[in-house]
N, C-alpha and C positions, 0 to 999 in steps of 0.2 A: 505495502500499498503505502502512496508517496503523499508522507503526511502533509508536505508546503503546499502541496498543491488544495487540500480541504482548506485553506486559510485565505482559498482564495473567494470562498462564497460572501455572500453578504451578511454582516452582524447589524443586529441593535444594538447591542451595548456596548460592543468594542471598539473601542477609540484605535486611531490608527498605530497609536502609541501602543497598544495593546499586544495588536498584530504584529507588529516590527516586532516585540520582544516575543511573543510566541515563534515567531519565525526563525529567529535563534535559540531559542529552545529544543525547538526540532528538529533547527539543520544537525544535531548531535546525531538523529538516531532513536529511535522507541530501546535498538539493543542497548545502547550505551544505559540506558537505565536501567535495564531488564539486567545487565551484569553488575551495577551496583545493588539491590535489591537481592541478587546472589550474592555477593559477596557479603552484604550485612544478614544473611541468615533469614530476611525479613519474611516469613512465608508459615502460611499451616496454621492464620491466628483469626478467629472470629468474627472482630471486626476492627478494622485499622483507621485511624483516624490520619488521613493528610493534612496537615495544619498548614496552612498557606499553602496551600496548593498549586498557586498560579494558574499554570496554562495544562493545565491533568496531566501530563509527562508522568511523573511519580503514580499517581492514581491508576494508570491503566496499566505500569507496568506493576504494581502490587495489586490491583485486580486478578490478574493473572493466575497468583501464587496465594492468593488468600480468600475465604469466605467471603467478607463483605465491605467495604470500601468507601468512606464519608471523604471527600475532598471541601475543607472549609477555604474560604480567602475571604478576604474585603472588597475586593475589585469585584463588583458585578460583568462587566466585559471578560474579565481573565475566567469568571467560571461560566459564561455563557460561550466560553469557545472552548472550557472544556465538556461543557457537553455536549458541542458539536461534534470535536474529534471522537471522543470514547463514543461515542452514538455506533459509529463507522464499523467498532471492533465488537457490536451487538455482546456487548457485555451485562449482564443482566444481575450484578452484584455490586452496581458502584453507582453513588448518585451524588450531586455535590448543592454547597450551598452556601449562600454568603454571609460574614458572620468575621467580629472581630477578636482576635485570639487575648484577646484579653477581660473576656464577656461571652463564652463560648454557648451556643443553645442547645447544652447539654446536658442530660441526668449525672450524678455523680456513679461514678466506674460504670459508666457507659461503653469505655474499651479495655480493649486485652495491649491494643500495643499503639503509641501515636508517632509518625513519622511527620519531622519537621526540618526542611531545606532551605536553607537562605534566607530565613527571616527571620530570627530571632534578634538581630541586629538594630530592625526598623522598630524594635518595641520594649517596654518598661518591660522588661529579662525578671523580674522578682515577681512581679504580677500574672506574666503567662506563665513561667514555672511554677506556680502554686495554682491555676487554672489548670494544666496539667495533669498535675501530682489530684486532685480533685476525680476530674473524669478518667482517673487511667486504675485497672483493677488493682488489687492488691496483688502481686507478681508479674502483673505487665509492663511492657517493656517501654522503653521512650529511646527516642535514635532523634537529636540533633548535630545538622551543622552549619553554623555561621562563623563570621567573619573573627578573626583569632589575635592574639595580642602582635604578631608581626604584618598584618595588613594595611596598615599604612608605611609601613617599609616596604612592603611588594609594589603599593600603588606608586609609594617614589622611583622605585627602580627600576616596575620593570613597565608599568602603564605610562609613567612621564618619559624616565628617561633614557630607557634600551628604545621603547616607539614612541619616543619624543612631543609627547603629548603634553604640553605645559598647563593646563585643566587640571591631569592630572598630577603633576607635581603643588600645584595651590593647594590641589584638593588633599594633597596626602600630608602637606604641611598642615594643612587647618588640624586633618585629623591628630595627627601629632598635640601638636597645640594641647586641641582639645583633650586630648589622654593626660596631658601632664598638669593641668589643670584641673579637672575630675577626679582620676584615676590615681595621680603620686600627690598631690598636694590636699585638694579635701577629703575623697575618699567618701564623702557622704551621699553624693546625689544619684544612682544607677541608672536615672534618666539620662543624663546626659553624655553617660559612656558611646563611645565609638567602636566598641567592640564589648566582647567579655571577658574579663581575666578570669583564670584555671580556677584562681583562690576563690572569688565573688560565684562561680558557676560551683563549684564544692560547695560553699558557706549555702547557697538557694537549695540544691539539690538536700542538706541536710536536713536544713529547713524545714522541708516539705516530704520529709519520708521517703526522699530518695537516696540513689547509691549509684556511683558510676561506678561503671564494672571495665571502660573502656574509653582511654582519650587520646588522640592524636592527632596527625595534620590530615587535612579533608582524603577521603581516599585511599587511606591505607589500612583498616580494620577489612580479614579477610583478602587482602588484594597484596599480598609481599611482593617488593620491587617493582609495582604496576603492572603485575604480569596479567590479570583479567582485564583491567583499563587502567587509560589514565586519565584522569580528573584533572576535572577545566582549571583549577587551583594548585599550583605544583610549589611543595618548597616550604623551609623554616628559614628566616632570620633571625642573625645569632640565637637560634634554640626556638624562636615563637611561630608558632605554626602561624600563617598565612591565613588561613581557615582550618578551623579544628570541626571534629567530629564526635561526639562521646555516646555513649550506649550504656544507658541507665535501666535501673530494674526500679520499683513500687515497693517499698519491702511490704512483708505478708505482717499484721500484727497477733 
């Protein structure tokens, strides 16, 4: 199936920017997302939440390996795109909802697994992790991939200097400045972080009855030496991952 051709359709809610972003995601091909799900061993769950599902690429890959998947995103345009593309796969075990990660429309302990890729850094992380813990069943699994402490350096070195993008250089300097102000000097306001340092992540996990079972650079779990796939964001800078991935579990009381 030619995924990109599906984006030539007429959409009611999705903007040109939404469609352009969807093209960037689906240019990687669905097999890329399938390989990522395989590496994480994210299969055979009864009900998985794809939190901030974007254009539904991971939701589709998850639905092929799990009993039921719900995709949630705050952008109605992305939800429209997700519904359109997933319908072409004739999947009967997937649905999509518009919603906010800070106050999700689900009952307590609704899911036995949560998947959240590339969204946590845009949120109030402490609130979202509290919501994840609320809707996750005891013993349930949580996967998060988000900007790591090395992201400002990655943005400066790779996107800025290597690719000669002045906007990225300026943006990275702003990130580094904000990081210094809010993480090093004040260390008090989680709402202003440009990324989530591991010590804060661990603190939020502990506070919400969650435990970290794996923490490392993006795409490293179940994928030694990138033999299965090469992740979108590579590398560490001064030992800090540009993007991190974490697998966690909710304690059974």
